[in-house]
N, C-alpha and C positions, 0 to 999 in steps of 0.2 A: 357912683359905679365902683370906685375903690373900696368903699365901705362894704358894699354888697359882696365883693370878692373876698375881703377880709373875713367877713361872717361865714361865707361858704367854706373857706379854708379852715376856720376854727371848728365848724360843724363836722367836716370830714375827719379832722384830727381827733375829735372826740369820739367818732364812730370807730376809727382805727385803734384808738387807745383802748376802748372798751373791748374790742375783739382780741387784742393782745392780752389784756388782763384776763379774759376768760380763758384763753389758751394756756396762760401760765398757771391758773388756779385748777387746771385739770380738765377744763372744757366740759364736755357732755358725758353722760352715763351711757350714751348709745355706743354700740359696738358688741364684739364677742368677748365674754368673760368665762374664765375657767373657775370652777368651784374650788374651794379650799382643798378638798380631798383629791382634786384632780380627776374625778370620775365623770364629769360632764362639762360641756361648754354650752353657754346660754347667750343667745343673741338678745340684747336689749335694744329696743327701738322705740321711737315715739309712735304712739297711736292717737293722733289728735293731740289733746292736752295731757294724756296719761302716758305712762311708761308700759311697754309690754316686754315680757321675757319669755323666750321659747327655746326649749332644748333643741340644739342643732347638731350635737355630736356626743358620743359616749366613748369613754376609754375602752370599756369591754363591749365590743361589737356583737359578741355572742354570749348568751347566758349559759354558763357551764352546766347548769342543771337541766336545761332543756335542749341545748344545742341550737337554739334559735335566737334571733334578735330579742333583746329585752322588751318586756311589755309592762304596762302599769298594773301589775298584779296585786298591788296593795290597795288599790282603789276599791272602796266598798260598793260602788256601782258596777254590777256584773257586766254591763255593756261597755263601760269605760275601762274595766280591768283587762280587757283584751287589746287595747290600743297600743301602738308602738310608743316607746318612750321618746323617740325622735318626733319633734313637733309638738309635744306637750306644752301647753301655756302655764307658766308658773306664776306670773303676776296678774293680779286682778285689781282694777280700780286704783292703780298706783298713781296717786295724784301729788303734784308738787306741794310741799309744805314750807318750803324756804329755799335758800340758795343751795343747790346740789343735794336736796333731801326730798324724799317722797314717802308717802304713806298709803297703805292699801291692805291688800291681802296676798298671801303667797301659798301656793300648793306645794306640799311636802310629799314627794313620791315615796319617801322611805316608809311613811305610815298612811298615805292616802288621805290625809286631812289638810284642810285649809286653815291658816292662821292669820291673825293680824300681823302686819309686817311694816318695817321701816327700812328704807334703803338710803344710803348716803354715799356720795362720791367723796372719799376722804383724801384722795390724791389723784394724780393723772392716770395711774394704773391700779387703783385699789377701790373697790366698791364693797362697802360693808352692807351685808344683808342680814336682817334680823327677822325671826319669827317670834311671836308673843302669845302667851296664854295669860290673860289677865295682866297683872303688872310684871310678870316674869318674862324676860326676853332672853333668847339665846341667838348667837349669830356667828357669822363666819365672814372672812374677807375673801372676795373673789378677785382674781388678777386678770387684767386686760390681756387679751391674746392679739398678737400681731402688730405690736408697736415697737 
């Protein structure tokens, strides 16, 4: 009986130590992130085993050229070019590739194209987001909002 109790305490200790280590390493990529330019906030969430990223807020609520809320006007698909920027999904098939890293595709609303992408949680409040064309990648650091 005492041995069983000792084993249970050891297992619980391992579980709690693992949770504390994850919290110290930055935890999860889920949450709301502000882009490096500060022009948008993106909610990153788990969608099953992949990460989803959705635009939830824009710095500029009104497009100065149209006087209306911004739309996805750079999208080459005429039907999609009329949709609101709020709610656009940026991450596609963003699958884990290691500890705090994911790879998939990302939508770039600045040019309406989808690129190969890598995302990495580099600290508790920093998400490195890259878009790639072939071997060339460019990226930016997003900052966690509300922590």
